[in-house]
DOMAR-568291 format. One record per atom (N, C-alpha, C): residue number from 1; atom name; residue in three letters; x, y, z. Coordinates in steps of 0.1 Angstrom, whole numbers, plus 5000, padded with zeros to 4 digits. Layout:
i, at, aa, u, v, w
NUM, CA, ALA, X, Y, Z
...
***
This chain:
i, at, aa, u, v, w
1, N, UNK, 2630, 4840, 5928
1, CA, UNK, 2629, 4827, 5934
1, C, UNK, 2643, 4823, 5939
2, N, UNK, 2643, 4817, 5950
2, CA, UNK, 2656, 4813, 5955
2, C, UNK, 2656, 4799, 5961
3, N, UNK, 2667, 4792, 5959
3, CA, UNK, 2668, 4778, 5964
3, C, UNK, 2679, 4777, 5973
4, N, UNK, 2677, 4774, 5986
4, CA, UNK, 2687, 4773, 5996
4, C, UNK, 2689, 4759, 6000
5, N, UNK, 2701, 4754, 6000
5, CA, UNK, 2704, 4740, 6004
5, C, UNK, 2699, 4737, 6018
6, N, UNK, 2699, 4747, 6027
6, CA, UNK, 2695, 4745, 6041
6, C, UNK, 2680, 4746, 6043
7, N, UNK, 2673, 4750, 6033
7, CA, UNK, 2658, 4751, 6033
7, C, UNK, 2652, 4746, 6020
8, N, UNK, 2647, 4734, 6020
8, CA, UNK, 2642, 4728, 6008
8, C, UNK, 2631, 4735, 6001
9, N, UNK, 2623, 4743, 6008
9, CA, UNK, 2612, 4750, 6002
9, C, UNK, 2617, 4762, 5994
10, N, UNK, 2614, 4763, 5982
10, CA, UNK, 2618, 4775, 5974
10, C, UNK, 2612, 4787, 5979
11, N, UNK, 2620, 4798, 5980
11, CA, UNK, 2614, 4811, 5984
11, C, UNK, 2610, 4819, 5971
12, N, UNK, 2598, 4823, 5971
12, CA, UNK, 2593, 4831, 5959
12, C, UNK, 2590, 4845, 5964
13, N, UNK, 2596, 4855, 5957
13, CA, UNK, 2594, 4869, 5960
13, C, UNK, 2587, 4874, 5948
14, N, UNK, 2574, 4876, 5949
14, CA, UNK, 2566, 4881, 5937
14, C, UNK, 2564, 4896, 5938
15, N, UNK, 2568, 4902, 5926
15, CA, UNK, 2565, 4916, 5925
15, C, UNK, 2564, 4919, 5910
16, N, UNK, 2556, 4930, 5908
16, CA, UNK, 2554, 4934, 5894
16, C, UNK, 2563, 4946, 5892
17, N, UNK, 2570, 4946, 5880
17, CA, UNK, 2579, 4957, 5877
17, C, UNK, 2579, 4960, 5862
18, N, UNK, 2583, 4972, 5859
18, CA, UNK, 2585, 4976, 5845
18, C, UNK, 2598, 4983, 5845
19, N, UNK, 2609, 4976, 5840
19, CA, UNK, 2622, 4982, 5842
19, C, UNK, 2623, 4996, 5835
20, N, UNK, 2629, 5005, 5842
20, CA, UNK, 2632, 5018, 5837
20, C, UNK, 2644, 5017, 5827
21, N, UNK, 2653, 5007, 5830
21, CA, UNK, 2664, 5005, 5821
21, C, UNK, 2668, 4990, 5822
22, N, UNK, 2671, 4984, 5811
22, CA, UNK, 2676, 4970, 5811
22, C, UNK, 2688, 4969, 5802
23, N, UNK, 2699, 4964, 5808
23, CA, UNK, 2712, 4963, 5800
23, C, UNK, 2717, 4949, 5801
24, N, UNK, 2720, 4944, 5789
24, CA, UNK, 2726, 4930, 5788
24, C, UNK, 2739, 4931, 5781
25, N, UNK, 2749, 4925, 5787
25, CA, UNK, 2762, 4925, 5780
25, C, UNK, 2767, 4910, 5780
26, N, UNK, 2775, 4907, 5770
26, CA, UNK, 2781, 4894, 5769
26, C, UNK, 2796, 4897, 5767
27, N, UNK, 2804, 4891, 5775
27, CA, UNK, 2819, 4892, 5774
27, C, UNK, 2825, 4879, 5771
28, N, UNK, 2832, 4878, 5759
28, CA, UNK, 2838, 4865, 5756
28, C, UNK, 2849, 4861, 5765
29, N, UNK, 2852, 4849, 5767
29, CA, UNK, 2863, 4844, 5775
29, C, UNK, 2874, 4839, 5765
30, N, UNK, 2884, 4848, 5763
30, CA, UNK, 2895, 4845, 5754
30, C, UNK, 2906, 4839, 5762
31, N, UNK, 2915, 4831, 5756
31, CA, UNK, 2927, 4825, 5762
31, C, UNK, 2936, 4837, 5766
32, N, UNK, 2943, 4835, 5777
32, CA, UNK, 2951, 4846, 5782
32, C, UNK, 2966, 4843, 5783
33, N, UNK, 2970, 4833, 5777
33, CA, UNK, 2984, 4829, 5778
33, C, UNK, 2994, 4838, 5770
34, N, UNK, 2988, 4846, 5761
34, CA, UNK, 2997, 4856, 5753
34, C, UNK, 3003, 4851, 5740
35, N, UNK, 3002, 4838, 5738
35, CA, UNK, 3008, 4833, 5725
35, C, UNK, 3000, 4838, 5713
36, N, UNK, 3007, 4841, 5702
36, CA, UNK, 3000, 4846, 5690
36, C, UNK, 2990, 4836, 5685
37, N, UNK, 2993, 4823, 5686
37, CA, UNK, 2983, 4813, 5681
37, C, UNK, 2971, 4812, 5690
38, N, UNK, 2971, 4817, 5702
38, CA, UNK, 2960, 4816, 5711
38, C, UNK, 2951, 4829, 5712
39, N, UNK, 2955, 4839, 5704
39, CA, UNK, 2948, 4852, 5705
39, C, UNK, 2933, 4851, 5704
40, N, UNK, 2928, 4843, 5694
40, CA, UNK, 2914, 4842, 5692
40, C, UNK, 2907, 4830, 5697
41, N, UNK, 2914, 4822, 5705
41, CA, UNK, 2908, 4810, 5711
41, C, UNK, 2898, 4814, 5722
42, N, UNK, 2887, 4808, 5722
42, CA, UNK, 2876, 4810, 5732
42, C, UNK, 2877, 4798, 5741
43, N, UNK, 2878, 4801, 5754
43, CA, UNK, 2880, 4791, 5764
43, C, UNK, 2867, 4787, 5771
44, N, UNK, 2856, 4793, 5768
44, CA, UNK, 2843, 4789, 5774
44, C, UNK, 2832, 4798, 5769
45, N, UNK, 2820, 4796, 5774
45, CA, UNK, 2809, 4805, 5770
45, C, UNK, 2811, 4819, 5775
46, N, UNK, 2805, 4829, 5769
46, CA, UNK, 2806, 4842, 5773
46, C, UNK, 2800, 4845, 5787
47, N, UNK, 2805, 4854, 5794
47, CA, UNK, 2800, 4858, 5807
47, C, UNK, 2789, 4868, 5804
48, N, UNK, 2777, 4865, 5809
48, CA, UNK, 2765, 4874, 5807
48, C, UNK, 2763, 4882, 5819
49, N, UNK, 2760, 4895, 5817
49, CA, UNK, 2756, 4904, 5828
49, C, UNK, 2743, 4911, 5824
50, N, UNK, 2734, 4911, 5833
50, CA, UNK, 2721, 4918, 5831
50, C, UNK, 2719, 4928, 5842
51, N, UNK, 2718, 4940, 5839
51, CA, UNK, 2715, 4951, 5849
51, C, UNK, 2701, 4956, 5847
52, N, UNK, 2693, 4956, 5858
52, CA, UNK, 2679, 4959, 5857
52, C, UNK, 2677, 4971, 5867
53, N, UNK, 2673, 4982, 5862
53, CA, UNK, 2669, 4993, 5870
53, C, UNK, 2654, 4994, 5870
54, N, UNK, 2648, 4993, 5882
54, CA, UNK, 2633, 4993, 5883
54, C, UNK, 2629, 5001, 5894
55, N, UNK, 2618, 5008, 5892
55, CA, UNK, 2611, 5015, 5903
55, C, UNK, 2599, 5008, 5907
56, N, UNK, 2598, 5006, 5920
56, CA, UNK, 2586, 4998, 5925
56, C, UNK, 2576, 5007, 5932
57, N, UNK, 2564, 5004, 5930
57, CA, UNK, 2553, 5012, 5936
57, C, UNK, 2543, 5003, 5942
58, N, UNK, 2539, 5005, 5954
58, CA, UNK, 2530, 4996, 5961
58, C, UNK, 2516, 4996, 5954
59, N, UNK, 2513, 5007, 5947
59, CA, UNK, 2500, 5008, 5941
59, C, UNK, 2499, 4999, 5929
60, N, UNK, 2511, 4995, 5923
60, CA, UNK, 2511, 4986, 5912
60, C, UNK, 2510, 4972, 5915
61, N, UNK, 2510, 4968, 5928
61, CA, UNK, 2511, 4954, 5932
61, C, UNK, 2497, 4948, 5929
62, N, UNK, 2498, 4936, 5923
62, CA, UNK, 2486, 4928, 5920
62, C, UNK, 2479, 4925, 5933
63, N, UNK, 2466, 4925, 5933
63, CA, UNK, 2458, 4922, 5945
63, C, UNK, 2460, 4908, 5949
64, N, UNK, 2463, 4906, 5962
64, CA, UNK, 2464, 4893, 5968
64, C, UNK, 2455, 4892, 5980
65, N, UNK, 2448, 4880, 5981
65, CA, UNK, 2439, 4879, 5992
65, C, UNK, 2445, 4882, 6006
66, N, UNK, 2439, 4891, 6013
66, CA, UNK, 2444, 4894, 6027
66, C, UNK, 2456, 4903, 6028
67, N, UNK, 2461, 4907, 6016
67, CA, UNK, 2473, 4916, 6017
67, C, UNK, 2470, 4929, 6009
68, N, UNK, 2473, 4940, 6015
68, CA, UNK, 2471, 4953, 6009
68, C, UNK, 2484, 4960, 6008
69, N, UNK, 2486, 4968, 5998
69, CA, UNK, 2498, 4975, 5996
69, C, UNK, 2498, 4988, 6005
70, N, UNK, 2486, 4992, 6010
70, CA, UNK, 2485, 5004, 6018
70, C, UNK, 2492, 5002, 6032
71, N, UNK, 2490, 4990, 6038
71, CA, UNK, 2495, 4988, 6051
71, C, UNK, 2510, 4986, 6052
72, N, UNK, 2515, 4977, 6044
72, CA, UNK, 2529, 4973, 6045
72, C, UNK, 2537, 4978, 6033
73, N, UNK, 2531, 4982, 6022
73, CA, UNK, 2538, 4987, 6010
73, C, UNK, 2546, 4976, 6004
74, N, UNK, 2558, 4979, 6000
74, CA, UNK, 2567, 4969, 5993
74, C, UNK, 2577, 4964, 6003
75, N, UNK, 2575, 4967, 6016
75, CA, UNK, 2585, 4962, 6026
75, C, UNK, 2587, 4947, 6026
76, N, UNK, 2577, 4939, 6025
76, CA, UNK, 2579, 4924, 6025
76, C, UNK, 2588, 4919, 6013
77, N, UNK, 2585, 4925, 6001
77, CA, UNK, 2593, 4921, 5990
77, C, UNK, 2608, 4926, 5990
78, N, UNK, 2609, 4938, 5994
78, CA, UNK, 2623, 4944, 5995
78, C, UNK, 2631, 4937, 6006
79, N, UNK, 2624, 4934, 6018
79, CA, UNK, 2631, 4928, 6029
79, C, UNK, 2635, 4914, 6024
80, N, UNK, 2627, 4906, 6017
80, CA, UNK, 2630, 4893, 6012
80, C, UNK, 2642, 4893, 6003
81, N, UNK, 2642, 4903, 5994
81, CA, UNK, 2654, 4905, 5985
81, C, UNK, 2667, 4908, 5993
82, N, UNK, 2666, 4916, 6003
82, CA, UNK, 2677, 4920, 6011
82, C, UNK, 2683, 4908, 6019
83, N, UNK, 2674, 4900, 6024
83, CA, UNK, 2678, 4888, 6032
83, C, UNK, 2687, 4879, 6024
84, N, UNK, 2684, 4878, 6011
84, CA, UNK, 2692, 4870, 6002
84, C, UNK, 2707, 4873, 6002
85, N, UNK, 2710, 4885, 6006
85, CA, UNK, 2724, 4890, 6006
85, C, UNK, 2732, 4887, 6019
86, N, UNK, 2725, 4882, 6029
86, CA, UNK, 2731, 4879, 6042
86, C, UNK, 2732, 4864, 6044
87, N, UNK, 2743, 4860, 6051
87, CA, UNK, 2744, 4845, 6054
87, C, UNK, 2734, 4842, 6065
88, N, UNK, 2730, 4830, 6066
88, CA, UNK, 2721, 4825, 6077
88, C, UNK, 2728, 4827, 6091
89, N, UNK, 2721, 4833, 6100
89, CA, UNK, 2727, 4835, 6114
89, C, UNK, 2732, 4822, 6120
90, N, UNK, 2724, 4812, 6118
90, CA, UNK, 2728, 4799, 6124
90, C, UNK, 2741, 4794, 6118
91, N, UNK, 2743, 4796, 6106
91, CA, UNK, 2756, 4791, 6099
91, C, UNK, 2768, 4799, 6105
92, N, UNK, 2766, 4812, 6106
92, CA, UNK, 2777, 4821, 6111
92, C, UNK, 2780, 4817, 6125
93, N, UNK, 2770, 4815, 6134
93, CA, UNK, 2773, 4811, 6148
93, C, UNK, 2779, 4798, 6149
94, N, UNK, 2774, 4788, 6141
94, CA, UNK, 2780, 4774, 6141
94, C, UNK, 2794, 4775, 6137
95, N, UNK, 2798, 4782, 6126
95, CA, UNK, 2811, 4783, 6121
95, C, UNK, 2820, 4790, 6132
96, N, UNK, 2815, 4800, 6138
96, CA, UNK, 2823, 4807, 6149
96, C, UNK, 2827, 4797, 6160
97, N, UNK, 2817, 4790, 6165
97, CA, UNK, 2819, 4780, 6176
97, C, UNK, 2829, 4769, 6172
98, N, UNK, 2827, 4763, 6160
98, CA, UNK, 2836, 4753, 6155
98, C, UNK, 2850, 4758, 6153
99, N, UNK, 2851, 4770, 6148
99, CA, UNK, 2864, 4776, 6146
99, C, UNK, 2872, 4778, 6159
100, N, UNK, 2865, 4783, 6169
100, CA, UNK, 2871, 4785, 6182
100, C, UNK, 2875, 4771, 6188
101, N, UNK, 2868, 4761, 6185
101, CA, UNK, 2871, 4747, 6190
101, C, UNK, 2883, 4741, 6182
102, N, UNK, 2886, 4748, 6170
102, CA, UNK, 2896, 4742, 6162
102, C, UNK, 2892, 4730, 6154
103, N, UNK, 2879, 4729, 6152
103, CA, UNK, 2874, 4717, 6145
103, C, UNK, 2873, 4718, 6130
104, N, UNK, 2870, 4730, 6125
104, CA, UNK, 2869, 4732, 6110
104, C, UNK, 2877, 4743, 6105
105, N, UNK, 2879, 4743, 6092
105, CA, UNK, 2885, 4754, 6085
105, C, UNK, 2873, 4762, 6080
106, N, UNK, 2871, 4774, 6084
106, CA, UNK, 2859, 4782, 6081
106, C, UNK, 2859, 4786, 6066
107, N, UNK, 2849, 4783, 6059
107, CA, UNK, 2847, 4788, 6045
107, C, UNK, 2835, 4797, 6046
108, N, UNK, 2835, 4807, 6036
108, CA, UNK, 2824, 4816, 6036
108, C, UNK, 2811, 4808, 6032
109, N, UNK, 2800, 4811, 6039
109, CA, UNK, 2787, 4804, 6036
109, C, UNK, 2783, 4805, 6022
110, N, UNK, 2777, 4795, 6017
110, CA, UNK, 2772, 4795, 6003
110, C, UNK, 2759, 4803, 6002
111, N, UNK, 2758, 4812, 5992
111, CA, UNK, 2746, 4819, 5990
111, C, UNK, 2735, 4810, 5983
112, N, UNK, 2722, 4813, 5985
112, CA, UNK, 2712, 4805, 5979
112, C, UNK, 2712, 4808, 5964
113, N, UNK, 2708, 4798, 5956
113, CA, UNK, 2707, 4800, 5941
113, C, UNK, 2695, 4808, 5939
114, N, UNK, 2697, 4820, 5933
114, CA, UNK, 2686, 4829, 5930
114, C, UNK, 2684, 4830, 5915
115, N, UNK, 2671, 4829, 5911
115, CA, UNK, 2668, 4830, 5897
115, C, UNK, 2658, 4840, 5895
116, N, UNK, 2659, 4847, 5883
116, CA, UNK, 2649, 4857, 5879
116, C, UNK, 2640, 4850, 5869
117, N, UNK, 2627, 4850, 5872
117, CA, UNK, 2617, 4844, 5863
117, C, UNK, 2611, 4855, 5854
118, N, UNK, 2615, 4856, 5842
118, CA, UNK, 2609, 4866, 5833
118, C, UNK, 2597, 4861, 5826
119, N, UNK, 2594, 4849, 5826
119, CA, UNK, 2582, 4843, 5820
119, C, UNK, 2583, 4828, 5819
120, N, UNK, 2574, 4822, 5813
120, CA, UNK, 2575, 4807, 5812
120, C, UNK, 2587, 4802, 5804
121, N, UNK, 2593, 4810, 5796
121, CA, UNK, 2604, 4805, 5787
121, C, UNK, 2617, 4811, 5790
122, N, UNK, 2617, 4820, 5801
122, CA, UNK, 2630, 4826, 5804
122, C, UNK, 2632, 4827, 5819
123, N, UNK, 2640, 4818, 5824
123, CA, UNK, 2644, 4817, 5838
123, C, UNK, 2659, 4817, 5839
124, N, UNK, 2665, 4827, 5845
124, CA, UNK, 2680, 4828, 5845
124, C, UNK, 2685, 4829, 5859
125, N, UNK, 2696, 4823, 5863
125, CA, UNK, 2702, 4825, 5876
125, C, UNK, 2708, 4839, 5876
126, N, UNK, 2708, 4845, 5888
126, CA, UNK, 2713, 4858, 5890
126, C, UNK, 2721, 4859, 5902
127, N, UNK, 2730, 4869, 5903
127, CA, UNK, 2737, 4873, 5915
127, C, UNK, 2732, 4886, 5918
128, N, UNK, 2726, 4887, 5930
128, CA, UNK, 2718, 4899, 5934
128, C, UNK, 2727, 4910, 5940
129, N, UNK, 2725, 4922, 5935
129, CA, UNK, 2731, 4934, 5942
129, C, UNK, 2720, 4944, 5942
130, N, UNK, 2719, 4951, 5954
130, CA, UNK, 2709, 4961, 5956
130, C, UNK, 2716, 4974, 5958
131, N, UNK, 2711, 4985, 5951
131, CA, UNK, 2716, 4998, 5953
131, C, UNK, 2705, 5008, 5956
***
């Protein structure tokens, strides 16, 4: 699921998966000033990383009215995931025009907030990378 400030409707990308491998790591945030008294000070919550390796198969897709995995396969879901990695074309063009006019200082476009819904009790924000 993704939430984009420029598009108030949440984007839902539904797919069934059974991860081949799931890795979760927690890295503490320790103070870095080097003083002996600060060695074990924790400056914030740990940084969590979740790596999910999954293999998708169109035959495993749940039946949806009017949609069959035979015709389009997993292309719609994979394309929707990939689009989350690109900035909106309108934003890029607008920033290019305004930059040439000298009106704004161009900042990188903000990515949509993407969350992984693991169930009714586990919804986590994620930074998406595809390989």
